[in-house]
N, C-alpha and C positions, 0 to 999 in steps of 0.2 A: 504494500500500500504506500502511496506517496501523495503529497499535497501538490507537488510540482510536476509539470509535463516536461519531458525531454524527448528529442527526436527518436532515439532508440535507447531503451533501458536494458543494458547488458549486465549480466552477472556471470559468474564462472560457468554455470550450467548452460546459459544461453549462448555463451561464446563457443563452448564445446558443441552444442547443438548446431549452431550456424556453420561451424567448420565441417561438421559431418555432412550438412546439406551441400556445402560447396564441393566437398570431396566427392559426394555421390553424383552431383551434376557433371563434374569433370570426367569421372570414370565412365559414366554412362555415355557421354558424348564421344569419348575415345573408342569405347567398345562398339557403339553403334556405327561410327564412321568406318572403322576397320572392317567390320562384317559387311557393311553395305558396299564398300569399295571392292571387296573380294567377290561378293555375290552379284553385284550389278556395276561392273567397272565402266559401263557406258554412261552412267549418271553424271551430270554436270555438277559443279560445286554448289551452285545455288539450290538445286533440288535436294542435294544431300543435306545442306544446312537446314532447309525448310522441314524436311522429314525428321531430322534428328531432334530439333527443338520442339516440333509438333508432337512427336511421340513421347518425348520427355515430359512435356507439359501435361499430356493426358495421363501418364503414369503418376505424376505428382498429384494431380487432381483426384485420381482414384484413391491414392494413399490417404489424402486429406479427408475424403469422405468416409473412409473406413475407420479412421481414428475414433470418431465419436462412438459408434456402436461397439467397437472393441473395448473401449474404456468402460462402457456400461456392462460388458460381459466380464471384464477382468480389470479391477481397479489398480493393479500393479502397473498398468500401462499409462497411468495418469501423467507422467512426465511428458509423454507425447502430446497430450492435449494442452498442457501448460505452455508449450512452445509452438502450438499449431499456427498461430498468426504469422510467425516468422516463415514457416514453411509455405503458407498461403501467399505471402508477398513474393517469396522467391519463385513460386509457381507462376504468378502473374508476370514477373520479369521474363521468365523463360517463354511463356506464351506470347508476350509482346514481341520478342525477337522473331518468333515464328510468324506472327502476323505482319510485322513490318517488312520482313524479307519477302513474304508472299505478295504483299501489295506492290513492293518495288519491282518484283520479278514479273508480275502479270498485269500491272495496271499503270505503269509509268511511261509506256511507249507511245501512247496516243495523246490527243489534245484535251481529253476530258480529265477533270480533277480526279486523282487516284481514288479518293474516298467515294466520290460519286460513281466512278467506274465500277466499284465493287457491287453497287446496287443496280447498275444499268447495263453492264457489259453482257449479261445474260438475263433476259426478261422472261424466261420460260417458267414463270412461277406457277403455272397451272399444270405442269408436268412433274410427276414424281421422279421419272427416269432422268430428266434433264434439269431438275430443280437447281437453282444457283446456290450450291452448298457453301460457297465462300461467304455469303451473307450470314448464314447461321454462325459460322466461326467468328465473324466480325461482331455480331450481337453478343455472343458469349464473352468475347474479349472485353467488350464495353461493360458488361456486368462485373467482370473480374476487376476492371479498372476502378469502378465505384467501390467495390469491396476493399481493394488494396489501399485506396486513398482515404478510406474512412476506418481503417483498422486500428488507428491509434486511439488511446483512451480519451483524448481530447474530444473526439467525435462521439464516443460512447457516452461521455458525461453530458454533452450538450444536446445530442439527439434523443437521449433517454434510452435505457436498456431495452425496452420493448420494441421501439421503432428500429433501433440499431440491430437488434436480433433479427427482426423481420427482414431488414435490408440484406443481412448476411445469409439468411436462409435462401435467398435467390440463387445461391451457388448450385442448388439442385436443378433449377431451371437452366442455368448455364451448362451444367453437366449434360442435361438432355439435349441441348443445342449442339454440344460438342460431339455427342454420340451420333446424332444425325449428320453432322458436318463430316465426320470421318467415314461413316458408312456410305453416304452418297458420293463423297469424293473418291473413295476406293472403288465403288461400283462404276462410276463414270469414267475413271481413268484406268480401269482394269488393273488395279494395283494387286499385289500378291495377296492370296487368301489368308496368309498369316496375320495380316493387319486386322482383318475382320474377326479372326479367332481371338486375337489378343484383346480387341475391344469387347467382345462378348464375355471373355473371362473377367475383365475389369468391371463390366456392368453387372455380371452375376455376383461378383464378390460384394459390391456395394449393396445390391438388393438383398442378398441372403443375410449379410451381417445386420442390416437394418431390421429385417424381419425377426431374426433371433433376439436382438435387443428389445424390439417391440413386445415380443411374447413375454420376455422377462419383466419388462416394465408393467405389462398388463396384470401380471400376477400380483405385483405390489399394489397397483391401483385398485384391485379387487378387494384389498384388505379393508374390512370395516364397512363395506357397502350395505350390509344388512343390519348395521348398528341402529338400535332404536333409542337407547338411553343416552345419558350425558357422558358416561364413562366407557372407554374402549380399552379392552385388554391389549397390551403391547407385546410383552414377552416376559420371560423369567429374568430375575436380577442377574443371574450368572451368564446370561446370553449376550451381554454387552461388554466388550473389552474395555479395560481402563483407558481413559482419554479418547474413547471412540464413541460413535453414535449408532443408533438403530433407527431406520426410517420406517414410518407407518403412515397410514392414510386416514385423515379425519375429514369427513364431509367433502371428499374429493380434493382435499388439500394435503400435500405431503408435509409431514412433521418429522423432525429429527430429535430423538431422545438421547442425551449424552450422559455418560457415566464418568465422573472425575472426582478425585479426592473423596471417595466413598459417599458421593451424593449424586443426585440426578436432576437434570434440567431439560426442558423441552422448548424448542423454538421452531419457527417456520423453516422448512428445508430449502427455501429459495433465497439464494444470495442476491443482494441488490445490485451487484456489479454486472454480471452477465447471466443471472438466474442459474448459477451453478448449484449442484446438490451438496448442501452443507453437511448432510448426514454421512456423506462419503469422506468427509475430512476428519480432522482430529483436533483435540485441545492442545494448543501450543501457547506456553506462557500464560495459561489461565484463560485463553480466548479460543472460541470455535474458529478454526481456520479453514476457509474454503479450499478444496483441493484443486480448483481450477486456476486461480490467480492469487491466492494467499490473502484475500480479504478476511478481516477478523470481526468477531462479535462477542460481547459478554454473554455467557450462557444464561445468566440470571435475569437479564433485562433486555436482551436482544439488541443492545446498542453497540455501535462501533466505538472503540476507544478514542478519546479526544486527541486531536481536534476534529476528527471525523464526525459526521452527523447522521449517517444512515441508521435506520432502525428496522427491525423485523418483529413479527408477532411472537409472543410467548404463550405457553400453555401450562395449565395446572396439572400436577401429577400426584398420584398416591400409590402407596405400596401396601398390599395385603399379603402377609406371609412373604413369599418370594415372587409374587406376581406384581408387575408394574401396570398401572392403569393411567390413561390420560383423558382429561376432559376435552371433548371434541370441539368445544367452543373456544376460539382463540381470544386472548386478551388484546387490547389495543397495542399497536406497535410501540416498543420501548417500555412496556409495563414490567416493573420488577416483580418477580415471583420467587419467594424463598425456595432454595433447592430442597429436595427430599433427601434426608439423611439415610444412609444404608449402613447397617451394623458391620463392623470389620469382621 
């Protein structure tokens, strides 16, 4: 958490992560170029460059879209999510090189403005077989531009978490455009069938992982759906690890119950930063710490430590024997609730 904005906030982990991204990009481009030259020596340099950066951008986008569901399935992969925005911006830069060289190669030899030429050089919009696939790629790149240019926390704070999140969810629309862009381009140019297979593998991976994560999340959301009273059973006291949380569902709202210092507190599961799952985080220095980006909240009142001002809802708890119960009715955001003591 920080009160000040900086162009890039690097720490040791992010430096290592970014070096790995740069290394991966360089190694991929080298391997792709060597294999392409050996298998298709007739290709000119510009075509090789366009295909190398285009395939790399698609691979990176597929990895980015797989990170979210993978983290939902296995929390040990959270470091990937923590640094995902750096990977997203890197992907946009790679895609931009592909797009720029494509426009320079195909649309700068005439009298028409190159950008206008992308939309007017092929007007066969009513034909699936001859559809101008380059337009789809251009629109996808435009979406990625808006996402990359608003990835900084300055835009998150000023646009608001919900609008910012909605804007960045358009990555799925961009991914759909890229899928159609590659498929139509490969079909019209009679490109190797390997490209189509690799695209299908990437699409299948994204869809399958999201479905698996959705099924897991649905089981959690079904918790307490038939609840009629004010108090909902959560779990046994020994089922929550020390300084960790347990997520449950109260009136269709996810709540995180934390065990720390032999006591229990419950707060809303939604972080005010990017709506991250607080229940998957842990208590650090006495504060609930969001696993996505490290935002912190006092477990007893749901308030961020000064000078921050964010607040989340708190919930009343009670323990009967070794069973934990939560009042499904939330307290106003920032309300102090005395923690429930647990015998050592």
